[in-house]
C-alpha positions as CSV (number, residue, x, y, z in Angstrom):
1,M,262.8,83.3,-54.0
2,L,261.0,86.5,-55.0
3,N,259.1,84.7,-57.7
4,R,258.0,82.1,-55.1
5,L,256.9,84.7,-52.6
6,F,254.9,86.5,-55.4
7,L,253.2,83.2,-56.3
8,V,252.3,82.6,-52.7
9,M,250.8,86.0,-52.3
10,L,248.9,85.7,-55.6
11,V,247.5,82.3,-54.7
12,S,246.4,83.6,-51.3
13,L,244.6,86.6,-52.9
14,V,242.8,84.6,-55.5
15,S,241.8,81.7,-53.3
16,S,240.9,83.5,-50.1
17,Q,237.2,83.5,-50.9
18,A,237.2,80.0,-52.4
19,L,238.9,78.4,-49.5
20,A,236.0,79.4,-47.2
21,T,233.6,77.3,-49.3
22,D,235.3,75.0,-51.8
23,W,237.6,73.6,-49.1
24,Q,235.0,72.7,-46.5
25,T,235.8,69.3,-45.0
26,P,233.4,66.4,-45.5
27,L,232.3,66.7,-41.9
28,E,231.5,70.4,-42.4
29,K,229.6,69.7,-45.7
30,S,227.5,67.0,-43.9
31,G,226.3,69.6,-41.4
32,W,228.6,68.1,-38.7
33,T,226.8,64.8,-38.8
34,M,229.1,62.4,-40.8
35,L,232.7,61.7,-39.9
36,T,235.4,61.8,-42.6
37,T,236.5,58.4,-44.0
38,H,240.1,57.7,-44.9
39,K,239.2,57.9,-48.6
40,Q,237.4,61.2,-48.1
41,L,240.4,62.5,-46.2
42,M,242.7,61.7,-49.2
43,D,240.2,63.1,-51.7
44,Y,240.1,66.3,-49.6
45,L,243.9,66.7,-49.2
46,K,245.0,66.2,-52.8
47,P,243.3,69.2,-54.4
48,L,244.0,71.3,-51.2
49,V,247.7,70.6,-51.6
50,D,247.6,71.3,-55.3
51,S,246.1,74.7,-54.7
52,S,249.1,76.2,-52.9
53,P,252.9,76.2,-53.3
54,M,253.2,76.5,-49.5
55,V,252.5,72.8,-48.9
56,E,253.4,69.4,-50.4
57,M,252.1,66.0,-49.4
58,K,254.0,62.7,-49.1
59,T,253.1,59.2,-48.0
60,I,255.2,58.3,-45.0
61,G,254.0,54.7,-44.7
62,T,251.0,52.4,-44.9
63,S,248.7,50.9,-42.2
64,V,248.4,47.3,-41.5
65,S,245.6,47.1,-44.0
66,G,247.6,49.0,-46.6
67,N,246.0,52.4,-46.3
68,P,248.5,55.3,-47.0
69,I,249.5,57.6,-44.1
70,P,249.9,61.1,-45.6
71,A,252.0,63.9,-44.2
72,L,251.7,67.6,-45.2
73,Y,254.9,69.7,-45.3
74,F,254.1,73.4,-44.8
75,S,256.8,76.0,-45.6
76,K,257.1,79.5,-47.1
77,D,260.7,78.7,-48.2
78,D,261.8,77.1,-51.4
79,T,263.0,74.1,-49.5
80,F,261.4,72.7,-46.5
81,A,263.4,73.1,-43.3
82,S,266.1,75.0,-45.1
83,Q,266.4,77.6,-42.3
84,R,266.8,75.4,-39.2
85,D,269.0,78.1,-37.7
86,K,266.1,80.5,-37.7
87,K,262.9,78.4,-37.9
88,P,262.0,75.4,-35.7
89,V,260.4,72.4,-37.3
90,V,257.2,71.5,-35.7
91,M,255.5,68.0,-36.2
92,I,251.8,67.5,-35.3
93,I,250.3,64.0,-35.5
94,A,246.6,63.3,-35.1
95,Q,244.3,60.3,-34.6
96,Q,246.7,57.6,-33.3
97,H,243.5,56.3,-31.7
98,G,240.8,55.6,-34.2
99,D,237.9,56.3,-31.8
100,E,239.2,59.9,-31.3
101,P,238.1,61.4,-34.6
102,S,238.0,65.2,-33.7
103,S,241.8,65.3,-34.0
104,K,241.7,64.3,-37.6
105,E,238.7,66.5,-38.4
106,A,240.5,69.5,-36.8
107,A,243.7,68.7,-38.6
108,M,242.0,69.1,-41.9
109,I,240.6,72.5,-40.9
110,V,244.0,73.6,-39.6
111,A,245.6,72.6,-42.9
112,R,243.0,74.8,-44.7
113,R,243.6,77.7,-42.4
114,L,247.4,77.6,-42.8
115,L,246.9,78.2,-46.5
116,N,244.5,81.1,-45.8
117,D,244.0,83.3,-42.8
118,D,246.7,81.8,-40.6
119,S,249.4,81.5,-43.2
120,S,251.5,84.1,-41.1
121,L,252.2,81.3,-38.7
122,L,254.5,79.9,-41.3
123,N,256.7,83.0,-41.1
124,K,258.7,81.6,-38.2
125,L,258.3,77.9,-38.4
126,D,258.0,75.0,-40.7
127,L,255.3,72.4,-40.0
128,I,254.8,68.7,-40.7
129,L,251.2,67.7,-40.2
130,V,250.1,64.1,-40.1
131,P,246.3,64.3,-40.0
132,Q,245.6,60.6,-39.5
133,V,248.0,58.0,-38.1
134,N,245.5,55.2,-37.7
135,P,243.2,55.0,-40.8
136,D,242.2,51.4,-40.1
137,G,241.0,52.1,-36.6
138,S,239.3,55.3,-37.7
139,D,237.2,53.7,-40.4
140,K,236.1,51.0,-37.8
141,G,235.6,53.5,-35.0
142,S,238.2,51.4,-33.0
143,R,240.9,52.8,-30.7
144,R,243.4,50.2,-31.9
145,N,244.8,49.4,-35.3
146,A,243.7,46.5,-37.5
147,I,245.6,43.8,-35.5
148,D,244.4,45.2,-32.1
149,M,247.5,47.1,-31.1
150,D,247.3,50.4,-29.2
151,L,249.6,52.6,-31.3
152,N,250.3,55.0,-28.5
153,R,251.7,52.2,-26.3
154,N,254.0,51.0,-29.1
155,H,256.7,53.6,-29.2
156,V,259.3,51.5,-27.5
157,I,258.8,48.3,-29.5
158,L,257.7,50.0,-32.8
159,S,256.3,46.7,-34.0
160,E,253.4,48.4,-35.9
161,P,253.8,50.0,-39.4
162,E,251.9,53.1,-38.2
163,S,254.1,53.9,-35.2
164,Y,257.2,52.9,-37.1
165,A,256.3,55.4,-39.8
166,I,255.9,58.2,-37.3
167,H,259.3,57.5,-35.8
168,Q,261.0,57.4,-39.1
169,L,259.5,60.7,-39.9
170,F,260.6,62.1,-36.6
171,L,264.2,60.8,-37.0
172,D,264.3,62.1,-40.6
173,W,263.7,65.7,-39.4
174,M,264.4,65.7,-35.6
175,P,261.7,68.4,-35.1
176,E,262.3,70.9,-32.2
177,V,258.6,70.7,-31.3
178,T,256.1,67.8,-31.5
179,L,252.4,67.5,-30.7
180,D,250.2,64.4,-30.5
181,V,246.5,65.2,-30.7
182,H,244.0,63.0,-28.8
183,E,240.6,62.9,-27.1
184,Y,239.8,61.8,-23.5
185,N,236.6,60.3,-22.2
186,A,235.0,62.8,-19.9
187,V,232.1,60.5,-18.8
188,L,233.6,58.1,-16.2
189,D,231.7,56.0,-13.7
190,R,233.5,57.0,-10.5
191,W,233.3,60.7,-11.4
192,I,229.6,60.4,-12.1
193,E,229.1,58.5,-8.8
194,A,230.7,61.5,-7.0
195,G,228.4,63.9,-8.9
196,Y,230.9,65.3,-11.5
197,I,232.0,65.1,-15.1
198,K,235.5,66.2,-16.1
199,D,234.9,69.5,-17.9
200,A,238.1,70.7,-19.6
201,D,237.4,71.1,-23.3
202,E,241.1,70.9,-24.0
203,M,244.1,69.6,-21.9
204,L,247.7,70.1,-22.9
205,G,250.5,68.1,-21.4
206,G,254.3,68.3,-21.9
207,V,257.2,66.0,-21.1
208,T,257.4,64.6,-17.5
209,N,260.3,62.1,-17.7
210,V,263.1,63.8,-15.8
211,N,265.8,62.3,-18.1
212,I,264.7,65.1,-20.4
213,D,266.6,68.4,-20.1
214,P,265.3,70.5,-17.1
215,E,265.2,73.7,-19.1
216,I,262.8,72.0,-21.6
217,I,260.6,70.8,-18.7
218,H,260.6,74.3,-17.1
219,F,259.8,76.1,-20.4
220,T,257.0,73.6,-21.1
221,R,255.3,73.9,-17.8
222,N,255.7,77.6,-16.9
223,I,255.6,79.3,-20.3
224,F,254.3,77.2,-23.2
225,I,251.3,75.4,-21.6
226,P,249.9,78.5,-19.8
227,E,250.3,80.7,-22.9
228,T,248.6,78.2,-25.1
229,G,245.9,77.8,-22.5
230,R,245.1,81.5,-22.4
231,G,244.6,81.5,-26.2
232,V,242.2,78.5,-26.0
233,E,240.2,80.2,-23.2
234,E,240.0,83.4,-25.2
235,D,238.4,81.3,-28.0
236,G,235.7,80.2,-25.5
237,F,236.9,76.8,-24.4
238,R,237.8,75.5,-20.9
239,F,241.5,74.6,-20.6
240,H,243.7,72.8,-18.1
241,R,247.1,71.1,-18.0
242,Y,246.7,67.4,-18.9
243,I,245.9,65.2,-15.9
244,V,244.8,61.6,-15.4
245,G,243.4,59.6,-12.5
246,E,240.7,60.2,-10.0
247,P,240.5,62.0,-6.7
248,F,238.4,59.3,-4.9
249,E,239.1,56.5,-2.5
250,N,242.3,54.7,-3.4
251,G,242.7,57.0,-6.4
252,V,245.5,59.4,-7.5
253,V,245.5,62.5,-9.7
254,R,248.7,63.2,-11.6
255,F,250.1,64.8,-14.7
256,S,250.0,61.8,-17.1
257,T,252.8,59.2,-17.4
258,T,256.6,59.3,-17.4
259,A,256.7,56.3,-19.7
260,I,258.5,56.6,-23.1
261,N,256.2,54.1,-24.9
262,D,253.9,57.0,-25.9
263,S,254.7,59.4,-28.7
264,R,255.1,62.5,-26.4
265,Q,257.8,61.0,-24.2
266,S,259.4,58.8,-26.9
267,M,260.2,62.0,-28.9
268,G,260.8,64.1,-25.9
269,I,263.6,61.8,-24.7
270,Y,265.7,63.2,-27.6
271,N,265.4,66.6,-25.8
272,T,262.5,67.7,-27.9
273,L,259.8,70.2,-26.8
274,S,257.1,67.5,-27.0
275,F,253.4,67.7,-26.1
276,I,250.0,65.9,-26.1
277,I,246.6,67.5,-26.5
278,E,243.5,65.7,-25.0
279,G,240.2,67.1,-26.2
280,K,237.0,66.4,-24.3
281,R,234.9,63.5,-25.8
282,Y,231.3,63.3,-24.6
283,G,230.4,59.7,-25.2
284,N,230.0,58.2,-28.7
285,L,232.0,59.2,-31.8
286,T,229.8,61.9,-33.1
287,N,228.2,63.4,-30.0
288,E,229.0,67.2,-30.0
289,I,231.5,66.6,-32.8
290,E,231.2,70.2,-34.0
291,K,232.2,71.6,-30.6
292,R,234.9,69.0,-30.1
293,T,236.4,69.7,-33.5
294,K,236.4,73.4,-33.0
295,G,238.0,73.0,-29.6
296,Q,240.8,71.0,-31.2
297,V,241.3,73.6,-33.9
298,S,241.6,76.2,-31.2
299,A,244.2,74.1,-29.3
300,M,246.3,73.4,-32.4
301,I,246.2,77.0,-33.7
302,N,247.1,78.4,-30.3
303,F,249.8,75.8,-30.0
304,L,251.3,77.1,-33.2
305,K,250.9,80.7,-32.1
306,T,252.8,80.0,-28.9
307,T,255.6,78.3,-31.0
308,D,255.6,81.3,-33.3
309,R,256.0,83.8,-30.4
310,H,258.9,81.9,-28.9
311,A,260.5,80.4,-32.0
312,E,263.9,81.9,-31.4
313,N,263.9,80.9,-27.7
314,I,262.7,77.3,-28.6
315,L,265.6,76.9,-31.0
316,S,268.1,78.0,-28.4
317,I,266.7,75.8,-25.7
318,V,266.5,72.6,-27.8
319,V,269.9,73.1,-29.5
320,Q,271.6,73.6,-26.2
321,A,269.8,70.6,-24.6
322,R,270.7,68.3,-27.5
323,M,274.3,69.4,-27.5
324,G,274.6,68.2,-23.8
325,I,272.5,65.1,-24.2
326,A,275.5,62.7,-24.3
327,Q,277.2,64.3,-21.3
328,D,274.8,63.1,-18.6
329,S,276.5,60.4,-16.6
330,Q,273.4,58.9,-15.0
331,S,270.3,57.3,-16.5
332,L,267.1,57.6,-14.4
333,V,265.5,54.3,-14.9
334,Q,262.7,54.4,-12.3
335,M,260.6,57.4,-11.2
336,D,257.0,58.0,-10.0
337,Y,254.7,60.7,-8.9
338,F,254.6,61.8,-5.2
339,P,252.5,64.3,-3.1
340,D,253.7,67.8,-2.5
341,P,252.8,69.2,0.9
342,E,252.6,72.7,-0.6
343,K,250.2,71.5,-3.3
344,P,247.8,69.0,-1.6
345,T,245.0,69.6,-4.1
346,L,244.5,70.5,-7.7
347,N,241.8,73.0,-8.9
348,F,240.1,71.5,-12.0
349,P,237.1,72.3,-14.1
350,V,234.1,70.0,-13.6
351,F,230.4,69.9,-14.5
352,D,228.5,69.5,-11.3
353,L,225.6,67.1,-11.9
354,K,223.8,68.2,-8.7
355,S,223.6,71.9,-9.5
356,W,223.9,71.3,-13.3
357,T,226.6,74.0,-13.6
358,H,230.1,74.4,-14.9
359,T,232.4,75.0,-11.9
360,N,235.8,74.1,-10.5
361,R,236.6,71.7,-7.8
362,D,239.8,71.1,-5.7
363,L,240.8,67.5,-6.4
364,D,242.3,65.5,-3.5
365,S,244.9,62.8,-3.8
366,F,247.0,65.0,-6.0
367,R,250.6,63.9,-6.8
368,P,252.3,66.6,-8.8
369,S,256.0,65.8,-8.1
370,V,258.1,63.4,-10.2
371,R,260.9,61.9,-8.1
372,I,263.7,59.5,-9.0
373,K,263.4,56.0,-7.5
374,K,266.4,54.4,-9.3
375,S,269.3,55.6,-11.3
376,V,272.3,53.8,-12.9
377,R,275.6,55.0,-14.2
378,K,275.6,55.0,-18.0
379,P,278.2,52.7,-19.5
380,D,280.4,53.5,-22.4
381,A,278.5,50.8,-24.4
382,Y,276.3,47.7,-24.2
383,Y,277.0,44.5,-25.9
384,F,275.2,41.2,-26.7
385,D,275.5,38.1,-28.9
386,A,274.8,38.5,-32.6
387,K,272.2,35.7,-32.3
388,E,269.8,38.3,-30.6
389,T,268.3,39.2,-33.9
390,R,265.1,40.5,-32.5
391,L,267.0,43.0,-30.4
392,I,269.1,44.0,-33.4
393,A,265.9,44.6,-35.4
394,L,264.4,46.7,-32.6
395,L,267.5,48.9,-32.3
396,K,267.5,49.3,-36.1
397,R,263.9,50.5,-36.0
398,H,265.1,53.2,-33.6
399,R,268.1,53.9,-35.8
400,I,270.4,53.3,-32.9
401,G,274.0,52.8,-34.0
402,M,275.6,49.4,-33.6
403,L,279.0,48.0,-34.3
404,K,280.3,44.5,-34.7
405,L,283.5,43.3,-33.0
406,K,286.1,42.4,-35.6
407,R,288.2,40.0,-33.5
408,D,288.2,38.3,-30.1
409,K,289.2,40.7,-27.3
410,E,289.8,40.3,-23.6
411,I,288.1,43.1,-21.7
412,T,286.4,44.0,-18.4
413,T,282.6,43.6,-18.5
414,E,279.7,44.1,-16.2
415,T,277.1,41.4,-16.1
416,Y,273.7,41.5,-14.4
417,H,272.4,38.3,-12.7
418,I,268.7,38.1,-12.1
419,K,268.0,37.1,-8.4
420,H,264.3,37.8,-7.9
421,I,261.4,39.4,-9.8
422,T,258.6,40.9,-7.6
423,D,255.3,42.3,-8.8
424,A,254.8,46.0,-8.2
425,V,252.7,49.0,-9.1
426,D,254.1,51.8,-11.3
427,E,251.9,54.8,-11.9
428,G,248.8,52.8,-10.9
429,K,249.6,50.0,-13.3
430,H,251.2,46.6,-13.0
431,A,255.0,46.6,-13.0
432,F,257.8,44.6,-11.3
433,V,261.0,45.1,-9.3
434,V,264.1,43.3,-10.4
435,D,266.6,42.3,-7.7
436,L,270.0,42.1,-9.3
437,K,273.6,41.1,-8.6
438,K,276.2,42.8,-10.7
439,T,279.5,41.0,-11.5
440,I,282.5,42.8,-12.8
441,Q,285.0,40.5,-14.5
442,T,287.5,40.0,-17.3
443,E,286.2,37.9,-20.1
444,T,286.9,37.4,-23.8
445,L,284.4,39.0,-26.2
446,Q,283.9,36.9,-29.2
447,A,284.3,38.3,-32.7
448,G,280.9,39.2,-34.1
449,A,279.5,40.5,-30.8
450,I,277.2,43.5,-31.2
451,I,278.4,46.7,-29.5
452,V,275.9,49.6,-28.8
453,P,277.8,52.8,-27.9
454,V,276.0,55.1,-25.6
455,E,276.5,58.3,-27.6
456,G,274.8,60.8,-29.8
457,A,271.2,61.8,-30.0
458,A,269.9,58.6,-28.6
459,S,272.2,58.5,-25.5
460,N,269.2,59.2,-23.2
461,L,267.1,56.5,-24.8
462,I,269.6,53.6,-25.0
463,P,270.0,52.9,-21.3
464,L,266.2,53.3,-20.7
465,L,265.7,50.6,-23.3
466,L,268.4,48.1,-22.3
467,E,268.8,48.3,-18.5
468,P,266.9,45.4,-16.8
469,E,265.7,47.6,-14.0
470,S,264.3,50.3,-16.3
471,N,260.5,50.9,-16.0
472,Y,260.7,52.1,-19.6
473,G,262.6,49.5,-21.5
474,I,262.2,46.5,-23.7
475,V,261.5,44.0,-20.8
476,S,258.9,46.2,-19.0
477,T,257.0,48.1,-21.7
478,R,253.3,47.2,-21.7
479,G,252.7,48.0,-25.4
480,G,254.7,45.5,-27.3
481,G,252.5,42.4,-27.2
482,K,254.3,39.3,-28.4
483,H,257.3,41.5,-29.5
484,R,258.3,42.3,-25.9
485,F,261.5,40.9,-24.3
486,E,260.2,39.4,-21.1
487,S,262.2,36.3,-21.7
488,Y,265.3,38.3,-21.0
489,L,264.4,38.3,-17.3
490,V,264.7,34.8,-15.8
491,E,265.4,34.3,-12.1
492,G,268.8,32.6,-11.6
493,K,270.0,33.5,-15.1
494,P,272.3,36.3,-16.4
495,Y,270.7,39.2,-18.3
496,P,271.9,38.8,-22.0
497,V,272.8,42.5,-22.5
498,K,276.1,43.3,-20.8
499,R,277.8,46.6,-20.0
500,L,281.3,47.9,-21.1
501,S,283.0,50.7,-19.2
502,S,285.2,51.5,-22.2
503,I,285.4,50.5,-25.9
504,E,288.5,52.6,-26.6
505,H,290.8,49.8,-27.7
506,L,288.3,47.6,-29.6
507,D,288.2,47.1,-33.4
508,F,284.9,47.2,-35.1
509,E,283.2,46.8,-38.4
510,E,279.7,47.7,-39.5
511,P,277.1,45.0,-38.8
512,E,275.1,43.7,-41.8
């Protein structure tokens, strides 16, 4: 251990000057005019990693077009994540959307800084940094991947190799803290018509789905986001908690989505301190790219500084929350944002096109409160026929445990019958309401039936995926394309996934 520490110190002393010049990113070397290609990214990372014992690089998967997706593992210990009782593991991913390049450009600079002036941030945490999730979209300047899938709407179905790779990485390490780095379009027609442009350089959002432990939500909103924001503002950038929507006629302003088909909520549902950064994008891919990149660097570094300051508390909060994750008896399958009479407006930074000044405006139509619309009692387990191979494959992608019934067994079951399906609006987007009839009966389960116990780390996730009324599940997600399970909802038909109140006296074997 002493030899490793000595080597780390020696490398830092020798290379401190070289890092400032030799390790400039391709974007910096171009005078902030040319975005970094995937090949340039890989060419930059390999010698950077070779220069220091504090980081190693692994390929965690490949894109649709076969491009490698690299991950950097930063640690000052001999073995990465060997001190989980003292150091939280943090995972940062960048550029899920290919037309949001500043996240990738900033991630490369952050990697360099962690091996140089900001290496002290690795004293209290270990970090996994994925600088580019979507190489195909990036090289094309396209939001989506090579087969036109929005990766940040694919975290329920996990049909894409890029989103699948990220989730396998998450499940391998179960980080206590995660961050997904994006950009938002500040130039919007309805805002311009009203005389404003959204003017937060960086917005940071945390988990909002209220199935997640309340202590995590409280710490996120009241401590972590404000502290990180103060650091960003000290660096000269305008900051706000992440919002979406518009304050105009028929519009709503709220704190992003409660859906679990994005990376933030899909990892947060495991009782993770999970976040999203949205940096301000000014129009095309390269407009103001230097300022955009430096803003993202500030946000990421200050994010790590906040984690560093609260490392011990974060470990305590997350460990306690995960210990209790299987004890919740209810699954909250529908929720939405509602007004709060005590907070009718939201003060937000804008650029006033009339006075041509940076200012703040109180936004109307503000809905800050997440309220539960529908909850269901968690069963002991779900079961379905082994012929549902697509569902088995999806649950395997999530690493959700399954068992196979060894022999026929008479047991009490709960079956949903679909009566009506009605179109609805959920968080401003198309959804539907399912009118159900539940039948409790004794039936014989056939040998070979697949049993999904609601237990362990995924016990918050499983009901959200499988309940037919869930706004977050396999039948309702908007990001699965042809891989969705809409065919499970047919008026007048039973829902193919059934519920079991107890599996105590059943005999199982492992499915193939």
